[in-house]
C-alpha positions in Angstrom: 66.2 -4.4 28.6 64.0 -3.4 31.6 63.0 -0.3 29.7 61.8 -2.4 26.8 59.7 -4.7 29.1 58.3 -1.7 30.9 57.3 -0.1 27.6 55.7 -3.3 26.4 53.8 -3.7 29.7 52.5 -0.2 29.6 51.4 -0.6 26.0 49.6 -3.8 26.8 47.9 -2.2 29.8 46.7 0.8 27.8 45.3 -1.6 25.1 43.4 -3.6 27.7 42.0 -0.5 29.4 40.8 1.0 26.1 39.3 -2.2 24.7 35.9 -3.3 26.1 36.0 -6.9 27.1 32.2 -7.4 26.6 29.3 -5.7 24.9 27.3 -4.3 27.9 24.1 -4.2 25.8 24.5 -7.8 24.7 25.1 -8.8 28.3 22.0 -7.0 29.5 19.9 -8.6 26.7 21.2 -12.0 27.5 20.5 -11.4 31.2 16.8 -10.6 30.7 16.3 -13.7 28.6 18.0 -15.8 31.3 15.9 -14.2 34.0 12.7 -14.8 32.1 13.5 -18.5 31.4 14.3 -19.0 35.1 10.9 -17.6 36.1 9.1 -19.7 33.5 10.8 -22.8 34.8 10.0 -22.0 38.4 6.4 -21.3 37.6 6.0 -24.4 35.5 7.3 -26.5 38.4 4.6 -25.4 40.8 1.7 -25.1 38.4 2.3 -28.0 35.9 2.0 -25.7 32.9 5.0 -26.3 30.6 7.5 -23.5 30.6 7.3 -23.3 26.8 3.6 -22.5 27.0 4.2 -19.8 29.6 7.0 -18.3 27.6 4.8 -18.3 24.5 1.9 -16.7 26.3 4.2 -14.0 27.7 5.7 -13.3 24.3 2.3 -13.1 22.7 1.2 -10.5 25.3 4.4 -8.6 24.9 3.9 -8.5 21.1 0.3 -7.2 21.5 1.1 -4.6 24.1 3.9 -3.3 21.9 1.4 -2.6 19.1 -1.2 -1.1 21.3 0.9 1.2 23.5 3.9 3.4 23.2 5.5 1.8 26.2 8.6 -0.3 25.5 7.7 -3.7 26.9 10.8 -5.5 25.6 12.7 -4.5 28.8 10.0 -5.7 31.2 10.7 -9.1 32.7 7.1 -10.2 32.0 4.9 -9.0 29.2 1.6 -10.3 30.6 -0.8 -7.7 32.0 -3.7 -8.7 34.3 -7.0 -6.8 34.5 -6.9 -4.7 37.7 -10.5 -5.4 38.6 -10.4 -9.1 38.0 -7.1 -9.2 39.9 -8.6 -8.2 43.2 -12.2 -9.4 42.5 -15.0 -7.6 40.8 -16.9 -6.9 44.0 -13.8 -6.0 46.0 -14.3 -2.5 47.4 -10.5 -2.0 47.5 -9.1 -1.8 43.9 -5.5 -1.7 45.4 -6.0 -4.7 47.6 -2.9 -6.8 48.2 -4.2 -9.1 51.0 -4.4 -12.7 49.9 -7.3 -13.5 52.2 -9.6 -10.6 51.0 -8.6 -11.2 47.3 -9.5 -14.9 47.7 -12.8 -14.0 49.4 -13.8 -11.8 46.5 -12.6 -14.5 44.1 -9.9 -12.3 42.6 -7.4 -13.8 40.0 -4.4 -12.5 41.9 -2.2 -15.0 43.8 1.0 -14.8 45.8 3.7 -16.2 43.5 6.8 -15.5 45.6 5.6 -16.2 49.1 6.1 -12.7 50.5 2.5 -12.6 51.9 1.2 -10.0 49.5 -0.4 -10.1 46.1 1.2 -7.4 43.9 -0.1 -6.8 40.3 3.3 -5.3 39.6 5.3 -8.3 40.7 6.4 -10.5 37.8 6.3 -13.6 40.0 2.8 -12.9 41.2 1.5 -12.1 37.7 3.0 -15.2 36.0 1.9 -17.5 38.8 -1.6 -16.1 38.7 -1.8 -16.4 34.9 -0.5 -19.9 35.0 -2.9 -20.9 37.7 -5.8 -19.9 35.4 -4.3 -22.0 32.6 -3.8 -25.0 34.8 -7.5 -25.2 35.6 -8.0 -26.9 32.2 -5.8 -29.8 33.1 -2.5 -31.2 31.7 -1.8 -31.9 28.0 -1.7 -29.7 24.9 -5.3 -30.2 24.0 -6.5 -29.0 27.4 -4.0 -26.1 27.3 -5.5 -25.1 23.9 -9.0 -25.2 25.4 -7.8 -23.1 28.4 -6.2 -20.5 26.0 -9.4 -20.4 23.9 -11.4 -19.6 27.1 -8.9 -16.9 27.9 -8.6 -15.2 24.5 -11.7 -16.4 22.6 -9.8 -16.4 19.3 -8.5 -19.4 17.4 -5.6 -17.4 15.7 -4.3 -16.4 19.1 -4.3 -20.1 20.3 -2.5 -21.1 17.0 0.2 -18.4 17.4 0.9 -19.3 21.1 1.2 -23.0 20.4 3.6 -22.1 17.5 5.8 -20.0 19.7 5.8 -22.8 22.3 6.9 -25.3 19.5 9.8 -23.0 18.7 10.9 -22.6 22.3 10.7 -26.4 22.8 12.8 -27.1 19.6 15.6 -24.5 20.3 15.3 -24.6 24.2 15.5 -20.9 24.3 13.3 -17.8 23.9 16.2 -15.7 22.4 15.2 -16.2 18.7 15.6 -12.8 17.2 18.2 -13.3 14.4 17.3 -12.6 10.7 18.6 -13.3 7.2 18.2 -11.7 3.8 15.8 -13.9 1.7 18.2 -14.6 -1.1 21.9 -15.4 -1.0 23.8 -12.0 -1.1 26.5 -13.5 -3.3 24.1 -14.2 -6.1 22.5 -11.9 -8.7 19.4 -10.0 -7.4 17.9 -6.6 -7.5 15.0 -4.9 -5.6 13.5 -1.6 -4.7 10.6 -0.4 -2.6 7.4 -1.4 -4.2 5.1 -1.8 -1.2 1.8 0.1 -1.8 2.2 0.2 -5.6 -1.0 -0.4 -7.7 -1.7 -3.9 -9.0 -4.5 -4.7 -11.5 -4.5 -8.4 -12.1 -7.6 -9.9 -10.5 -8.9 -6.5 -9.5 -7.4 -3.2 -8.4 -5.4 -3.6 -5.2 -2.1 -2.4 -3.6 1.1 -4.4 -3.7 1.7 -5.8 -0.2 5.4 -6.6 -0.4 8.7 -6.0 -2.1 9.7 -7.8 -5.3 13.3 -9.2 -5.3 14.2 -10.0 -8.9 16.6 -13.0 -9.3 17.4 -15.9 -11.6 15.1 -18.9 -11.8 16.1 -21.4 -9.1 17.8 -19.0 -6.8 17.4 -20.3 -3.3 14.9 -18.6 -1.1 16.0 -18.3 2.5 13.9 -18.0 5.7 14.3 -14.5 7.1 13.7 -15.5 10.7 13.1 -18.3 13.2 9.5 -19.5 12.8 6.9 -22.1 12.1 5.6 -22.7 8.6 1.8 -21.9 8.8 0.9 -22.2 5.2 2.1 -23.7 1.9 0.5 -24.3 -1.4 -1.0 -22.6 -4.4 -2.6 -19.1 -4.5 -3.9 -17.6 -7.8 -2.1 -14.3 -7.0 1.1 -15.6 -5.3 1.5 -18.9 -7.1 3.5 -21.4 -5.0 4.0 -19.7 -1.7 5.1 -20.1 1.9 3.9 -18.3 5.1 6.2 -18.3 8.1 5.3 -17.0 11.6 8.1 -15.7 13.8 7.9 -15.3 17.6 7.9 -11.5 17.3 4.4 -11.8 15.7 5.6 -11.2 12.1 4.2 -13.3 9.3 6.7 -13.6 6.4 5.2 -14.3 3.0 7.3 -15.8 0.2 5.4 -15.8 -3.2 5.9 -16.8 -6.9 8.1 -19.7 -6.0 9.3 -22.3 -8.5 9.2 -25.0 -5.9 9.9 -25.9 -2.3 12.9 -27.2 -0.5 12.9 -30.9 0.6 11.5 -31.8 4.0 9.5 -28.5 4.2 5.9 -28.7 5.2 3.2 -27.0 7.2 4.3 -27.1 10.9 8.0 -27.2 10.1 10.3 -25.4 12.5 12.6 -23.1 10.6 15.7 -21.0 11.3 17.1 -17.9 9.6 19.0 -18.6 6.4 17.5 -22.0 5.9 16.5 -22.8 2.3 12.7 -23.1 2.0 12.1 -22.8 -1.7 13.4 -21.4 -5.1 12.7 -18.2 -7.1 10.2 -18.7 -9.9 7.4 -16.9 -11.8 4.3 -18.8 -10.6 0.9 -17.3 -10.1 -1.7 -15.0 -11.8 -3.8 -18.0 -12.9 -4.9 -21.5 -12.0 -2.6 -23.9 -10.3 0.6 -24.4 -12.2 0.6 -21.1 -14.1 4.1 -19.9 -14.8 5.9 -17.3 -16.8 3.5 -14.4 -16.8 6.2 -12.1 -15.4 10.0 -12.2 -14.9 11.2 -14.5 -12.1 11.3 -12.9 -8.7 10.5 -13.4 -5.1 7.5 -11.5 -3.7 8.4 -10.9 0.0 5.7 -9.6 2.3 5.4 -8.9 6.0 2.3 -8.9 8.1 1.6 -8.5 11.8 -1.3 -9.6 14.0 -2.7 -7.0 16.5 -4.9 -9.5 18.4 -7.9 -8.7 16.3 -6.8 -8.8 12.7 -3.6 -9.0 10.5 -2.2 -6.1 8.5 0.5 -5.6 6.0 3.5 -3.3 6.4 6.4 -2.2 4.3 9.3 -4.8 4.5 11.8 -2.7 2.5 13.5 -1.1 5.5 13.9 -4.5 7.2 15.3 -6.0 4.0 17.9 -3.3 3.7 19.0 -3.9 7.3 19.2 -7.7 6.9 21.0 -7.3 3.5 23.7 -5.1 5.1 24.2 -7.6 7.9 24.4 -10.5 5.5 26.9 -8.7 3.3 29.1 -8.0 6.4 29.0 -11.7 7.4 29.7 -12.8 3.8 33.0 -10.9 3.6 
């Protein structure tokens, strides 16, 4: 009997040693989100700027830097980058200055956010505190925060996106909003292939800025990400359509709908897999035009680079989300 117990014990021990208890990558990812939120909350407490606004500004900056550089900013604690000259003061003769007194004398934007007696442009605490201090000059309240953001970025679309991100973070009480879903239920009939960039002629020669997913009339259309609905209504090309902005700076376009889901409106906060509409054949004419082509969902993706918005091929993303949805559906 003792031999049997010993054999069972050794087998159990070997199983435990060979089986990872946690996913190290998942833990590391969770850790950085927790660290960021802790820093947002700390900075909000001392500056009066809501943590959701700080998180939204930081995410916007991270999105833009990811597009403009080859550096991976996802692993950085803070995505905000301050101008080195404004940090120490334009007339400061020492561009590497870290002294709070001299930086203040030259009216630099840099401030000591962690109380270590130096102002370091590479310190996440110093950078976020300095950034928040600039925002706080506008006064409390969302309207004042929007004005302060306008003065900082001089672009209405940027202000709109930051406030949308903040709305998402407020609603879900987290910044970890990266899940996605395939835009139609994977257990229903549908078919699609890569059609981005194909020629289209109705209304003038242009390229096709999306992927067509053919499905039956009335098939539910699902949100592909967390986001805020920016736009709904009629478009002569896309018919009844929905535009959804996610916090990774992707704009998801759903066109040719038959109709919308109940309680969906501009400004609605949405999560992946939520029904937002139904497959139809609307478009290519004045409001209400239907049936000029087989029923399908036109799904497009766009991204804002801080200056303009551009289309990119959604097909690879659709394949990834479809595979994951099929695995979850089993």
